[in-house]
N, C-alpha and C positions, 0 to 999 in steps of 0.2 A: 706948312704941311706936316701932318702927323705920321710919323713912321711907326709902323707895327712890326714886332718880331713874333714868329711863330716857332715853338720848340715842341718836339714831341714828348710824350709822357716819359719815355725812357731817358731823354735828355734832361728833362726836369729832375728826374730821380737822381741822375749823376750830379747835377748842380747841387741839389739839396745835400747830397753826401758831402761834396766838396765844402759847402759852407759849414757843415758840422765837423769835418775832420781837418779842416785847414789845408793840407796838401796830401796827395796820395799818388801812387803810380797807377798805371792803367791795369796792372796785374791786381792791385789791391782793390780798386773800384770794381773790377770784374768779379773778384771773389765776393765782395760784400754785397753786390747787386745780383749776383749770379747771372752774369752776362759773358759773352765771349769777348775777348780782347779787341776784335775788330769793331764791334758795337760800341765799345768804350771810345775808341779813337774817333769814330764818327760823331759821337756825342760830344767829346771834347772839342773836336774841330768846329762844330756849330757854335758851341759856347764861346770859343775864341773869337769866331767870325763876328759875333754880336758884342763882344767885349765883356762877357760874363765869366770868362775863365783866362788864365794865363799858364803858358807852358814854361816850366823852369828847366833850363838846359842842364844836362849832366847825364849820368847814367846810373840807374835808369831814369828816364824823364819823370818828373814830377808835375802834377797839375793842381793848380790852386784856384779857388772861386774868387771872382771879384764881386763885391757886394753890388746888389742892383744900384744903389744910390750912388756909389762911385762910378759904375758904368755910365749912368746918366750923365753925371757931371763931366766925365771925360768926353762923352759924345758931344755935349753943348759946347764944351771948350774947343774941340777940334772942328765944329761946324762953323765957328765964329773966325777961325783963322783963314 
């Protein structure tokens, strides 16, 4: 069975920025993309739910993109368990 994911254009912009900058805080993402912080948190949550981003604990929290290839490999490894 094929599984599709759907992300909004805003979430895609957050993902693209994270891929470029490696890791950022929500405040930095919001500033770069001219978004409110709540919108950033919603987008990052969507990305983490599908395995395309990771939250790095600390203060302030940092977010980092997971490449699509790494996310697909992780998904297939976990589905085989």
